[in-house]
Phi, psi and omega in degrees: 000317180297323180298320179297319178296320179297316179297320179295322180292325181280337181296329183240004185261180183283356183265009183302311182296319179295318179297319178296318179295321178294318178297314179298319179299314179298317178298313181296321178296313179295316179300317179299318179296311182296319180295317178299318178298321179294319178296318179297319178297318180297316178300316180297319178297321177297317178297318178296322179296316179299317179298316178295323178296315179295328177276356183056040179265088186295325179296314180294322178299316179297318179297314180294321179299321176296317179297319177298320179298321179295313180297317180294323176295323177295322176299315180296317180296319179296317179298320178296316180296321178296320178298316180295316179298318179295319179296319182291328181275350180278000000 
């Protein structure tokens, strides 16, 4: 209930721009963290793939390759969403 009152106060008050900047900052901070974790996961999968290749473990290579495809598709989807968001805010 208090949160709703706070939002109503910010909807018409002088703090709208500051609230938006704080919200954007929080979003960007979280996005940076999640993106960094995804990049680290991708690097680990690449290392795992090399290890499976050196061990000639074709089953593991196929499994890792599927996981890499999923992570890369997520990168592409995120890039598309960022482009759309940027276009809408321009």
